[in-house]
N, C-alpha and C positions, 0 to 999 in steps of 0.2 A: 791347605797347607800355611802353616807357621812356622819358620823357623827349622824345616826340610822334617818336621812332626807333624801327625795327624792332629787338627783340631780338637782338642776336648774341653768342654764348655766347663767352666766352676760354678756350682749350683750354691752355694752359699746365699746369693743377694734372695730376698724375699719381699716383696712391695708390700707386703701388710702392715710393716713395720713404717711405712713413709706413704699408707696412703693419708689422703684428703690434707697433705702438708702443703706448703706456698707456690711448693714444683708442681703439683697436681692440680691448683687454683690456674696455674697459667697455662699448662699445656690443655687442659680442659676446656678452658674459658676459650681455646683457641680454635678447638676440636670441632665445638660446638658451633661458632661460626662460621667454620670451613661446613660443617654438613648442612647449617640451613643454609648457605648459596647454593651448595649443591644438588641440594634438591626442588632447588625451584626449578630447574628444567624435569621435562616429565620422561626423558630418555634414562633407562636404570642406571645405579651407581654401582660399583664396585667397593668396598670399601676393606682394605689390606693394613692388619694390625701385626706386626713382627714379633713382637712381645709382649702378649696380650694379660700374661700374668694369671690371677685368680679368676678374675672378675667382678667378683666380690669381695667386700672386703667390712668384718665385723670393728666399728669405731671403739666399742665398749669391749673387745679382746685382750686375749695378754700382747699379742704383737703389738699393736695401734697404744695401748698404755703406758707398754715399756719405751715404748720412742718417746710417746707424747708431743707426735711431729703434727698431731690434727689441730692442736690446744694452738697453731704457730698457724694455721691455714682456713680450713671449712670451718671450724666452731667459731673461730673468730671471727669471720663475715656472719655467720647465722647467730650467733651470741645474740641476747636479748638485750644488752647493752649498747648494740653497735647499731650507730644510724642507718635508716634506712639506706641501702644502695640506690646509686644516682644512675652508672650506667648501664644500657640497655643490655648488652652484650654481660656483663657481671649479675645483674638483675636474672639475666637466662637463665646462667649458669648456675647461682641459686636455686633459684624455682626448680629447676630439674633435680639435682640432688636432693632436696627437700621433698621432692617427687619418691624418693626412694622409701622417705621414713615417713610415711603416715601415724598423725599422732604429738608430730613434731619436735620429737625427741629425736637427734641423732644420734642414730646404733648403726646404719648403716653407709657404706661408704662404695659408690658404682665404679670400677676402673672403665677405662676406654672399651671394654667390650658393649660393656649394658648401656652405656651411653650412646653409643653410635647405634646398636638395635633399635633402643628407645625412639631414634629420630629418623630410622632409615623407612622404606613403604614398600609394599608387598613386593615390589618386583624388584628389589634392591639388593645385593649381596652382600653377605660380611664374613673374612677368614681369616681366622684368628690362630697364629701360633703361637706354641709354649712350649718349650723344650723341658723347663725345671719338670721333674716328674711329680711331685708335689702337687705345683701350680696346674699341672695339666688335665690331671684327677679332679682338681677343686675346680677347675674351668669347667672340665665335661659337665659337671655332678650340675654347677651350678646352671650352665645354659641349657641342660634339658628341662629344668623348671620352666622354661621359658615355651609357650605354644609359638615356637618358630617356624616350625619344620622343615624345610629343607633353605630357609633363608641365611642361617649362618652356620659355618663348618670349624670344627677343633681340628687342627692339627698338631700332634707332638710331635713337631720337627723344626730344624733349625730356621727361622722366620728368614734370616741374611741369607739363606741361600736358597732355600723352597720358595721364595716370596717371587722369584723371579720366572718361576714358569709360568706363571698367572697374566705373565702381560704380556702384549697389552689382553684388555681384557676383552670378551666378545662385545660389551655395549661401547667399549673404546671411550670409556667415564672410568676414571677412578681416583681415589684417594688413599694414600700409602701412609701408615702412621709407624714410625719406626723409633723407638724408645727404648734401647737397653740400657741395663744396669750401669755399663760402664765399671764394670768391680775388676775387668781385665785390661790393661791398655790397648790390647788389638782392636776391641771393637771399636774406638775410635776412627782407625784405619778400616775396617770392613763396613762401616756404616759410609764414608765417603766412596767405597767401594760399590755399593750396593745402590747409590744414587747416579755415580755415573752408570751402572748399567743398566740402570732402570729407565734412565734419560735416552740412551740409544736404542732400548726395546719398546719404548710409550711415552716419547718428548713431550704430550699433550697434559700428561699425568698430572696430579697435583701430590707432592711427596712433602711430609711435615717431620721434620726431627726433631727431637726433642734430647738437650746435653748440660750436665749439669757446668755448671762456671767454678771451677777448683783453678788451685793454685799445681795444676800439673799442665806441661806443655803443651799436649796433644788437645788438651780440653780446650785452651786458648787459639791453635790451630786448626780444630775443626770446624769454627764459623767462617773463618777468612779462606780457606781453603774451599769451601763448599761456594763464596761467592765467586771465587774464582773459577772454580766449575762453571757456574751455571752463568757467569758471563761470559765467557768464552764458547757457552752453547745458545749466548741470544737469548736467556728464557730471563722472566719477570723471578725476582725474590722480595723478601720478604724477612727480617731480622729482629726479633724483640728478645730484650732481656729481663728478668726482676728480680731485684735484690733484696733481700730484706735485712739482714742483719751483716754486720763486718765478718769477716771470715779468720781476724785473728782472736786470738784466747788469753787471757791475762796470765797473770804467773798466779793469781790469788784462785781464778778459774780452776787454773791446771792443777793445783795442787787439791781444792775441793772433788775436784772430778778421776783423782784419784781412785781406783778402788782393785784389789787385788794385786797391785804395781802394774798397772795398766791404765793409760791415760786415756780420756772416752773424748772424743772429736767435738768440736762446736756444733757441728752442723753446716748441715748444705747452707752455705748463704747467698744462693742463688742461682739461677737457672735459665737457660735462652731455648728459644723457639726459631728453628731456622725454616723457612716455608720456602718451596720450588713451586713458581706457577701458581701463586693465591690469588684469592677472587682481587678483581681491581679496587672494591669498595672495601678491603679487609685494611689496609694501613689506616684509612680517616678512622675508621668502627672502632679500631682499636688499641690507639693512642688515649683518650678517655679513661678507656677499662684499666689499662697499665697506671695510667698517674692514681686511678682510686687504689688499684689493689695495691701499691707502693706507701698510699698516706694510711692504709686502714690495716695492712699485713708489716709496712715498717717497724723493726725493733729498736730503740734507742736512735731516734733518728736517721737511721741507715736505709730506708726505706728508698728507694730511686727503680728509675727502668731506662731504656733505652730502645728507639725504633728506627730501623732505617730501611729503606726499599730501594729498589731498581731494576732495571730492564723494561 
C-alpha cells in the first residue's frame, strides 16, 4: 500500500533502451563473479531475479539504436581499437557476452536471466519475475528457446512481493538480484523493505542490489540505509560505484538537446551495486576490475569508482 491506495506499477520503462550500457557492465561483471563463486560448492543454488526484463536484447534494434547507450558500454569494451582487457573479472564478462554473438559482430546483449542461466548447473534453479506485460511475454518467448526444462521459471508477478515466498530456498543457498527501474520514487523504499524482510527470512542469502547514482535524495540515501541495516544485522557487505561522466549538462548541450520543446537528459552518469553477504574474495578481485572499467568507459576524464566493504 502506498499513500492509502493500492500499488499500481508504471510500465514506461523498457530496458531495451539501456541494454549493454555502462551500468550493465558493472552489474553483470559483479553478477558473473558472484555466480562463479557460489557455484563452486556442490549444493544446489537458487537464483532469484526480481526485475528480469526481456532477457535478450537486440543491440541493432530500434530501442538500442535510439539511445546509443551500448556505445558507452559493451561496444567500447569489445571495439577493435580497444586495448586487450587485463582484469580477469572484466575478461570473463566480455568473453561471456561475446559468446552470445557468434561471428564476432555484437548484435545481441544477454540480460541477467540469460547470463545467470548460462552459468548455472543442472541442479540449480532460476526464478525470473517480470511485471511489465510486454517484457514478460518477450521473456517467456526467449526462455522457451532454451533447453532448460524445469530449471527456469518465468513468473508474471511483482518481484518485490512474490520473491519473498521463495525464501528460504530448500537448498538453503540463494542469490537474489534486485534491479528495478526506479522510475517511481517508491522503488527505493521497496528495495530496502525487500532486503529487510529477506534477511529476516533467510539471513545467509546473498543479496545484490543495483541502483542509479542520480541527483535524487532517495538514490543517495539507499546505500546509506542499506549499510545501516546490514551493520545492525552484523552481516558483511560490499558497496561499489562506477562513474563514467559528469551528471551536469552545459547550456550549449541543453540547447542542442532541445527536441520539440523538450530537453533530453544527458544520460545516467553513474550507478552502484550493494551486496549483502558477498564472497570474502570479491572486494579484492573487484577493485582492479572497477579501475579498468573507469579507465575504458570514462568520458572526458570523468571515469572513477568507489569500493568499500565491511562486516
